[in-house]
C-alpha positions in Angstrom: 0.0 0.0 0.0 1.3 3.4 -0.9 2.1 5.5 2.2 2.7 9.2 2.5 3.4 11.9 5.3 3.5 10.5 8.6 2.9 6.8 7.8 -0.7 7.3 6.8 -1.8 4.6 4.3 -4.1 5.1 1.5 -5.6 2.1 -0.3 -8.0 1.5 -3.3 -10.7 1.2 -0.9 -10.6 4.9 0.0 -10.5 5.7 -3.9 -13.7 3.4 -4.2 -15.6 5.3 -1.4 -14.5 8.7 -2.5 -16.1 7.7 -6.0 -19.4 6.1 -4.5 -19.9 9.3 -2.7 -19.4 11.1 -6.1 -21.9 8.9 -7.6 -24.5 9.5 -5.0 -24.2 13.2 -5.5 -24.9 12.7 -9.2 -27.7 10.4 -8.5 -29.4 13.2 -6.3 -28.7 15.4 -9.4 -30.7 12.7 -11.7 -33.1 12.1 -9.0 -34.3 16.0 -9.4 -34.6 15.6 -13.1 -36.9 12.6 -12.6 -38.9 14.4 -10.1 -39.3 17.4 -12.6 -40.8 15.2 -15.1 -43.8 14.4 -12.6 -44.1 18.0 -11.2 -47.5 19.5 -11.5 -45.6 23.1 -11.0 -42.8 24.6 -12.8 -39.8 23.6 -11.2 -37.0 25.9 -10.2 -33.6 25.9 -11.9 -31.9 28.5 -9.9 -31.6 28.1 -6.0 -34.0 30.1 -3.7 -35.9 31.8 -6.7 -39.2 31.5 -7.8 -39.6 30.3 -11.4 -40.8 32.8 -14.1 -44.3 32.4 -15.7 -44.3 29.5 -17.7 -46.6 28.8 -20.8 -46.3 25.3 -21.2 -45.4 23.8 -17.6 -45.4 20.1 -18.9 -42.8 20.8 -21.7 -40.8 23.2 -19.5 -40.5 20.5 -16.6 -39.6 18.0 -19.2 -36.9 20.1 -20.6 -35.4 21.2 -17.3 -35.7 17.6 -16.2 -33.6 16.2 -19.3 -31.1 19.2 -18.4 -30.8 17.8 -14.8 -30.5 14.1 -15.9 -27.7 14.7 -18.6 -26.0 16.9 -16.1 -25.9 14.4 -13.2 -24.8 11.6 -15.8 -21.9 13.7 -16.9 -21.1 14.6 -13.4 -20.8 10.6 -12.5 -18.7 10.1 -15.8 -16.4 13.2 -14.7 -15.7 11.3 -11.4 -14.0 8.4 -13.1 -10.6 9.9 -12.2 -11.2 9.4 -8.5 -10.6 5.7 -9.1 -7.2 6.2 -10.2 -4.1 6.7 -7.9 -4.1 9.0 -5.3 -2.0 12.1 -6.7 -3.4 11.1 -10.4 -3.1 14.3 -12.7 -6.2 13.3 -14.3 -8.4 14.7 -11.6 -7.8 18.1 -13.5 -10.5 16.7 -16.0 -13.0 16.4 -13.2 -12.3 19.9 -11.9 -12.3 21.7 -15.2 -15.1 19.3 -16.6 -17.5 20.1 -13.7 -16.8 24.0 -14.2 -17.5 23.7 -18.1 -20.5 21.5 -17.7 -21.9 23.8 -15.1 -21.4 26.9 -17.2 -22.8 24.7 -20.2 -26.2 24.0 -18.7 -26.8 27.5 -17.1 -26.3 28.8 -20.7 -28.5 26.3 -22.3 -31.2 26.9 -19.7 -30.8 30.6 -20.4 -30.7 30.7 -24.2 -33.1 27.9 -25.1 -35.5 26.7 -22.2 -36.0 29.9 -20.4 -36.5 31.7 -23.7 -38.9 29.0 -25.3 -41.0 28.6 -22.3 -41.5 32.2 -21.0 -44.8 33.8 -21.1 
Protein backbone atom coordinates (compact mmCIF):
# COMPACT_ATOMS: atom_id res chain seq x y z
CA UNK A 1 0.00 0.00 0.00
CA UNK A 2 1.33 3.46 -0.83
CA UNK A 3 2.32 5.63 2.09
CA UNK A 4 2.72 9.35 2.45
CA UNK A 5 3.38 11.87 5.18
CA UNK A 6 3.38 10.50 8.70
CA UNK A 7 2.86 6.86 7.78
CA UNK A 8 -0.79 7.24 6.83
CA UNK A 9 -1.79 4.58 4.31
CA UNK A 10 -4.06 5.09 1.32
CA UNK A 11 -5.56 2.06 -0.35
CA UNK A 12 -7.94 1.47 -3.21
CA UNK A 13 -10.88 1.23 -0.80
CA UNK A 14 -10.52 4.95 -0.03
CA UNK A 15 -10.68 5.78 -3.74
CA UNK A 16 -13.78 3.63 -4.18
CA UNK A 17 -15.49 5.28 -1.22
CA UNK A 18 -14.77 8.70 -2.70
CA UNK A 19 -16.15 7.62 -6.06
CA UNK A 20 -19.26 6.11 -4.44
CA UNK A 21 -19.94 9.43 -2.69
CA UNK A 22 -19.44 11.20 -6.04
CA UNK A 23 -21.94 8.83 -7.69
CA UNK A 24 -24.47 9.33 -4.90
CA UNK A 25 -24.37 13.08 -5.45
CA UNK A 26 -24.77 12.54 -9.22
CA UNK A 27 -27.76 10.28 -8.56
CA UNK A 28 -29.35 12.99 -6.41
CA UNK A 29 -29.08 15.36 -9.39
CA UNK A 30 -30.56 12.69 -11.69
CA UNK A 31 -33.35 12.14 -9.15
CA UNK A 32 -34.12 15.87 -9.26
CA UNK A 33 -34.52 15.56 -13.01
CA UNK A 34 -36.87 12.60 -12.66
CA UNK A 35 -38.94 14.47 -10.09
CA UNK A 36 -39.16 17.41 -12.51
CA UNK A 37 -40.79 15.12 -15.11
CA UNK A 38 -43.71 14.42 -12.76
CA UNK A 39 -44.08 17.85 -11.17
CA UNK A 40 -47.39 19.66 -11.70
CA UNK A 41 -45.84 23.08 -10.96
CA UNK A 42 -42.97 24.65 -12.90
CA UNK A 43 -39.73 23.45 -11.31
CA UNK A 44 -37.12 25.96 -10.24
CA UNK A 45 -33.73 25.93 -11.85
CA UNK A 46 -31.98 28.55 -9.75
CA UNK A 47 -31.65 28.10 -5.99
CA UNK A 48 -33.88 30.19 -3.72
CA UNK A 49 -35.80 31.87 -6.54
CA UNK A 50 -39.27 31.42 -7.89
CA UNK A 51 -39.78 30.24 -11.43
CA UNK A 52 -40.80 32.74 -14.10
CA UNK A 53 -44.34 32.53 -15.57
CA UNK A 54 -44.33 29.43 -17.80
CA UNK A 55 -46.65 28.97 -20.79
CA UNK A 56 -46.24 25.16 -21.11
CA UNK A 57 -45.50 23.68 -17.68
CA UNK A 58 -45.31 20.06 -18.87
CA UNK A 59 -42.88 20.89 -21.70
CA UNK A 60 -40.82 23.15 -19.45
CA UNK A 61 -40.54 20.53 -16.71
CA UNK A 62 -39.61 17.87 -19.28
CA UNK A 63 -36.85 20.06 -20.77
CA UNK A 64 -35.53 21.04 -17.34
CA UNK A 65 -35.67 17.42 -16.14
CA UNK A 66 -33.68 16.24 -19.17
CA UNK A 67 -31.11 18.93 -18.44
CA UNK A 68 -30.74 17.78 -14.82
CA UNK A 69 -30.46 14.13 -15.85
CA UNK A 70 -27.82 14.94 -18.46
CA UNK A 71 -25.90 16.99 -15.91
CA UNK A 72 -25.99 14.12 -13.40
CA UNK A 73 -24.80 11.51 -15.91
CA UNK A 74 -21.92 13.69 -17.10
CA UNK A 75 -21.12 14.54 -13.47
CA UNK A 76 -20.77 10.85 -12.65
CA UNK A 77 -18.59 10.23 -15.72
CA UNK A 78 -16.32 13.12 -14.74
CA UNK A 79 -15.71 11.40 -11.40
CA UNK A 80 -13.98 8.40 -12.96
CA UNK A 81 -10.47 9.79 -12.29
CA UNK A 82 -11.22 9.36 -8.59
CA UNK A 83 -10.72 5.63 -9.12
CA UNK A 84 -7.10 6.20 -10.12
CA UNK A 85 -4.05 6.71 -7.95
CA UNK A 86 -4.14 9.17 -5.07
CA UNK A 87 -2.10 11.82 -6.90
CA UNK A 88 -3.37 11.24 -10.42
CA UNK A 89 -3.04 14.26 -12.72
CA UNK A 90 -6.29 13.23 -14.42
CA UNK A 91 -8.32 14.74 -11.57
CA UNK A 92 -7.84 18.05 -13.39
CA UNK A 93 -10.32 16.72 -15.98
CA UNK A 94 -12.89 16.35 -13.21
CA UNK A 95 -12.32 19.85 -11.90
CA UNK A 96 -12.32 21.61 -15.26
CA UNK A 97 -15.09 19.36 -16.58
CA UNK A 98 -17.47 20.21 -13.74
CA UNK A 99 -16.81 23.93 -14.25
CA UNK A 100 -17.42 23.67 -18.00
CA UNK A 101 -20.48 21.46 -17.55
CA UNK A 102 -22.05 23.85 -15.05
CA UNK A 103 -21.50 26.86 -17.31
CA UNK A 104 -22.89 24.89 -20.27
CA UNK A 105 -26.14 23.89 -18.54
CA UNK A 106 -26.70 27.42 -17.26
CA UNK A 107 -26.22 28.69 -20.82
CA UNK A 108 -28.55 26.05 -22.28
CA UNK A 109 -31.18 26.91 -19.70
CA UNK A 110 -31.03 30.66 -20.31
CA UNK A 111 -30.63 30.60 -24.09
CA UNK A 112 -33.05 27.82 -24.96
CA UNK A 113 -35.35 26.61 -22.19
CA UNK A 114 -36.16 29.91 -20.52
CA UNK A 115 -36.50 31.67 -23.88
CA UNK A 116 -38.86 28.99 -25.25
CA UNK A 117 -41.16 28.58 -22.23
CA UNK A 118 -41.38 32.12 -20.77
CA UNK A 119 -44.85 33.65 -21.04
